[in-house]
BALOBA-1460 file (C-alpha; in Angstrom, 3 decimals):
// residues 168
<rec num="1" residu="x" x="89.520" y="108.149" z="73.952"/>
<rec num="2" residu="x" x="89.150" y="106.984" z="77.603"/>
<rec num="3" residu="x" x="90.535" y="103.949" z="79.338"/>
<rec num="4" residu="x" x="88.050" y="101.638" z="81.466"/>
<rec num="5" residu="x" x="88.659" y="101.962" z="85.727"/>
<rec num="6" residu="x" x="89.990" y="98.596" z="86.055"/>
<rec num="7" residu="x" x="92.858" y="99.635" z="83.852"/>
<rec num="8" residu="x" x="93.619" y="102.909" z="84.835"/>
<rec num="9" residu="x" x="93.229" y="100.587" z="87.999"/>
<rec num="10" residu="x" x="96.104" y="98.384" z="86.949"/>
<rec num="11" residu="x" x="98.566" y="100.707" z="86.321"/>
<rec num="12" residu="x" x="98.081" y="102.201" z="89.719"/>
<rec num="13" residu="x" x="98.659" y="99.456" z="91.377"/>
<rec num="14" residu="x" x="101.599" y="98.295" z="89.462"/>
<rec num="15" residu="x" x="102.925" y="101.826" z="90.096"/>
<rec num="16" residu="x" x="102.133" y="101.336" z="93.955"/>
<rec num="17" residu="x" x="103.979" y="97.442" z="93.989"/>
<rec num="18" residu="x" x="106.876" y="99.687" z="92.087"/>
<rec num="19" residu="x" x="107.300" y="102.686" z="94.484"/>
<rec num="20" residu="x" x="107.219" y="99.890" z="97.451"/>
<rec num="21" residu="x" x="109.260" y="97.575" z="96.302"/>
<rec num="22" residu="x" x="111.266" y="96.360" z="98.690"/>
<rec num="23" residu="x" x="108.340" y="94.539" z="100.666"/>
<rec num="24" residu="x" x="105.112" y="92.863" z="99.930"/>
<rec num="25" residu="x" x="101.961" y="95.078" z="100.246"/>
<rec num="26" residu="x" x="98.014" y="94.736" z="101.181"/>
<rec num="27" residu="x" x="95.385" y="94.611" z="99.370"/>
<rec num="28" residu="x" x="93.787" y="96.975" z="101.573"/>
<rec num="29" residu="x" x="97.233" y="99.409" z="101.129"/>
<rec num="30" residu="x" x="96.546" y="99.789" z="97.819"/>
<rec num="31" residu="x" x="92.865" y="100.224" z="97.713"/>
<rec num="32" residu="x" x="93.048" y="103.154" z="100.525"/>
<rec num="33" residu="x" x="96.703" y="104.993" z="98.464"/>
<rec num="34" residu="x" x="94.428" y="104.797" z="95.353"/>
<rec num="35" residu="x" x="91.081" y="106.248" z="96.093"/>
<rec num="36" residu="x" x="89.739" y="102.439" z="95.428"/>
<rec num="37" residu="x" x="87.008" y="99.608" z="96.093"/>
<rec num="38" residu="x" x="89.160" y="95.975" z="97.461"/>
<rec num="39" residu="x" x="86.106" y="93.991" z="95.520"/>
<rec num="40" residu="x" x="87.416" y="96.269" z="92.740"/>
<rec num="41" residu="x" x="90.913" y="96.160" z="93.237"/>
<rec num="42" residu="x" x="90.841" y="92.019" z="94.106"/>
<rec num="43" residu="x" x="89.535" y="91.291" z="90.417"/>
<rec num="44" residu="x" x="92.461" y="93.939" z="88.694"/>
<rec num="45" residu="x" x="94.488" y="92.145" z="90.731"/>
<rec num="46" residu="x" x="93.695" y="88.409" z="90.399"/>
<rec num="47" residu="x" x="94.065" y="90.077" z="86.354"/>
<rec num="48" residu="x" x="97.256" y="91.140" z="87.726"/>
<rec num="49" residu="x" x="98.681" y="87.616" z="88.742"/>
<rec num="50" residu="x" x="97.466" y="85.493" z="85.667"/>
<rec num="51" residu="x" x="99.039" y="87.946" z="84.025"/>
<rec num="52" residu="x" x="102.269" y="87.519" z="85.520"/>
<rec num="53" residu="x" x="102.965" y="90.964" z="86.039"/>
<rec num="54" residu="x" x="102.462" y="90.778" z="90.065"/>
<rec num="55" residu="x" x="102.857" y="86.987" z="92.166"/>
<rec num="56" residu="x" x="100.196" y="86.680" z="95.840"/>
<rec num="57" residu="x" x="101.100" y="85.597" z="99.134"/>
<rec num="58" residu="x" x="98.482" y="83.867" z="101.378"/>
<rec num="59" residu="x" x="98.227" y="83.925" z="104.759"/>
<rec num="60" residu="x" x="98.794" y="86.129" z="107.495"/>
<rec num="61" residu="x" x="102.020" y="88.410" z="106.391"/>
<rec num="62" residu="x" x="100.169" y="87.726" z="102.134"/>
<rec num="63" residu="x" x="99.452" y="90.540" z="100.459"/>
<rec num="64" residu="x" x="100.901" y="91.052" z="96.120"/>
<rec num="65" residu="x" x="104.253" y="92.561" z="94.908"/>
<rec num="66" residu="x" x="105.820" y="92.683" z="91.512"/>
<rec num="67" residu="x" x="106.691" y="89.543" z="89.488"/>
<rec num="68" residu="x" x="108.706" y="91.299" z="87.808"/>
<rec num="69" residu="x" x="111.377" y="93.620" z="87.205"/>
<rec num="70" residu="x" x="109.602" y="96.726" z="86.605"/>
<rec num="71" residu="x" x="111.368" y="97.727" z="83.896"/>
<rec num="72" residu="x" x="109.959" y="95.016" z="82.017"/>
<rec num="73" residu="x" x="106.950" y="95.684" z="82.182"/>
<rec num="74" residu="x" x="105.503" y="97.526" z="79.617"/>
<rec num="75" residu="x" x="102.955" y="99.891" z="79.957"/>
<rec num="76" residu="x" x="101.421" y="98.807" z="76.381"/>
<rec num="77" residu="x" x="101.366" y="95.665" z="77.425"/>
<rec num="78" residu="x" x="99.361" y="96.336" z="80.554"/>
<rec num="79" residu="x" x="96.694" y="98.207" z="78.250"/>
<rec num="80" residu="x" x="96.105" y="95.833" z="75.778"/>
<rec num="81" residu="x" x="95.123" y="93.232" z="78.647"/>
<rec num="82" residu="x" x="92.795" y="95.073" z="80.055"/>
<rec num="83" residu="x" x="91.244" y="97.208" z="76.965"/>
<rec num="84" residu="x" x="91.497" y="95.043" z="73.990"/>
<rec num="85" residu="x" x="88.919" y="92.215" z="75.294"/>
<rec num="86" residu="x" x="86.458" y="95.457" z="74.377"/>
<rec num="87" residu="x" x="86.455" y="96.666" z="71.064"/>
<rec num="88" residu="x" x="87.173" y="100.011" z="71.098"/>
<rec num="89" residu="x" x="83.925" y="100.673" z="68.103"/>
<rec num="90" residu="x" x="81.102" y="97.927" z="66.931"/>
<rec num="91" residu="x" x="83.004" y="96.863" z="64.041"/>
<rec num="92" residu="x" x="86.215" y="95.902" z="65.214"/>
<rec num="93" residu="x" x="84.160" y="93.471" z="67.207"/>
<rec num="94" residu="x" x="84.087" y="90.526" z="65.085"/>
<rec num="95" residu="x" x="81.773" y="88.852" z="66.925"/>
<rec num="96" residu="x" x="79.085" y="91.222" z="67.474"/>
<rec num="97" residu="x" x="79.129" y="93.558" z="64.356"/>
<rec num="98" residu="x" x="75.994" y="94.684" z="62.680"/>
<rec num="99" residu="x" x="77.345" y="98.254" z="61.108"/>
<rec num="100" residu="x" x="76.134" y="97.629" z="57.613"/>
<rec num="101" residu="x" x="78.785" y="100.000" z="56.441"/>
<rec num="102" residu="x" x="81.281" y="97.309" z="57.355"/>
<rec num="103" residu="x" x="82.289" y="96.747" z="53.765"/>
<rec num="104" residu="x" x="83.024" y="100.039" z="52.362"/>
<rec num="105" residu="x" x="83.677" y="102.633" z="55.793"/>
<rec num="106" residu="x" x="87.210" y="103.881" z="55.415"/>
<rec num="107" residu="x" x="86.398" y="104.911" z="59.600"/>
<rec num="108" residu="x" x="87.343" y="101.416" z="60.492"/>
<rec num="109" residu="x" x="90.552" y="101.734" z="58.915"/>
<rec num="110" residu="x" x="91.602" y="104.017" z="60.556"/>
<rec num="111" residu="x" x="90.506" y="103.726" z="63.652"/>
<rec num="112" residu="x" x="92.361" y="100.665" z="63.607"/>
<rec num="113" residu="x" x="95.790" y="101.987" z="62.687"/>
<rec num="114" residu="x" x="94.951" y="104.706" z="65.407"/>
<rec num="115" residu="x" x="95.172" y="102.512" z="67.589"/>
<rec num="116" residu="x" x="97.364" y="100.863" z="66.837"/>
<rec num="117" residu="x" x="99.747" y="103.837" z="66.786"/>
<rec num="118" residu="x" x="98.434" y="104.954" z="70.710"/>
<rec num="119" residu="x" x="99.761" y="101.308" z="72.017"/>
<rec num="120" residu="x" x="102.707" y="101.749" z="70.340"/>
<rec num="121" residu="x" x="103.696" y="104.338" z="72.328"/>
<rec num="122" residu="x" x="102.120" y="103.253" z="75.218"/>
<rec num="123" residu="x" x="104.681" y="99.918" z="73.996"/>
<rec num="124" residu="x" x="107.413" y="102.937" z="74.599"/>
<rec num="125" residu="x" x="107.112" y="103.259" z="78.431"/>
<rec num="126" residu="x" x="107.559" y="100.785" z="81.151"/>
<rec num="127" residu="x" x="105.979" y="101.119" z="84.864"/>
<rec num="128" residu="x" x="109.758" y="101.863" z="85.657"/>
<rec num="129" residu="x" x="109.937" y="104.487" z="83.578"/>
<rec num="130" residu="x" x="106.613" y="105.604" z="85.785"/>
<rec num="131" residu="x" x="108.231" y="105.265" z="89.242"/>
<rec num="132" residu="x" x="111.867" y="106.067" z="88.728"/>
<rec num="133" residu="x" x="113.313" y="109.815" z="89.834"/>
<rec num="134" residu="x" x="109.313" y="110.465" z="90.711"/>
<rec num="135" residu="x" x="109.696" y="111.795" z="93.889"/>
<rec num="136" residu="x" x="106.485" y="113.502" z="94.119"/>
<rec num="137" residu="x" x="104.605" y="110.041" z="93.210"/>
<rec num="138" residu="x" x="106.940" y="108.125" z="95.473"/>
<rec num="139" residu="x" x="106.277" y="110.555" z="98.028"/>
<rec num="140" residu="x" x="102.071" y="110.207" z="97.726"/>
<rec num="141" residu="x" x="102.273" y="106.045" z="97.077"/>
<rec num="142" residu="x" x="105.584" y="104.892" z="99.718"/>
<rec num="143" residu="x" x="104.335" y="103.451" z="102.813"/>
<rec num="144" residu="x" x="104.687" y="105.009" z="106.176"/>
<rec num="145" residu="x" x="108.153" y="104.043" z="107.773"/>
<rec num="146" residu="x" x="109.398" y="102.185" z="104.433"/>
<rec num="147" residu="x" x="112.676" y="102.736" z="103.140"/>
<rec num="148" residu="x" x="113.551" y="105.034" z="100.093"/>
<rec num="149" residu="x" x="113.284" y="103.398" z="96.764"/>
<rec num="150" residu="x" x="116.961" y="102.125" z="95.558"/>
<rec num="151" residu="x" x="116.532" y="101.617" z="92.149"/>
<rec num="152" residu="x" x="119.195" y="99.544" z="90.123"/>
<rec num="153" residu="x" x="121.507" y="100.052" z="93.222"/>
<rec num="154" residu="x" x="120.973" y="104.285" z="92.871"/>
<rec num="155" residu="x" x="119.418" y="104.780" z="96.147"/>
<rec num="156" residu="x" x="116.435" y="107.042" z="96.031"/>
<rec num="157" residu="x" x="116.608" y="110.642" z="95.130"/>
<rec num="158" residu="x" x="113.997" y="113.105" z="95.028"/>
<rec num="159" residu="x" x="113.601" y="116.355" z="92.614"/>
<rec num="160" residu="x" x="115.373" y="119.530" z="95.128"/>
<rec num="161" residu="x" x="111.907" y="121.532" z="95.105"/>
<rec num="162" residu="x" x="109.907" y="118.221" z="96.406"/>
<rec num="163" residu="x" x="113.216" y="116.572" z="98.629"/>
<rec num="164" residu="x" x="112.186" y="119.566" z="100.999"/>
<rec num="165" residu="x" x="108.708" y="118.931" z="101.035"/>
<rec num="166" residu="x" x="109.201" y="115.394" z="101.941"/>
<rec num="167" residu="x" x="112.157" y="116.047" z="104.829"/>
<rec num="168" residu="x" x="109.425" y="118.537" z="106.498"/>
């Protein structure tokens, strides 16, 4: 199984916004930090905004930020948004299925069960789970000069090994 580039970029965008949750971030900042094309990112941002994951603000001081608390954005929900439109195998595509084995093949059922198990496992995680207490990720995504992340009223913490590197 392999996630599409759009799905991967959507998760990177949401994590970037969560790490920098104290401000509006700009598309070019995400593109630079996540090694992505701004044009490709624009398509992902548009879908994220349409589905209510982020809110965008136009204008000179515009940009984007999470539309919901990071703990309310489920990873499974994001993955379904970007992946569910693409059938994993041809026989799961109701409109374009030309497989002659469909009526007798059990592979379709096995794939369907595996996909449901995958999404169920992803449903157990939120964007908050991915970024909270993850000093290494914060080090990679925190914009320069921005204050450390504070989650649920607690000051941001870094693991001892990473904290020394961040202070250097």
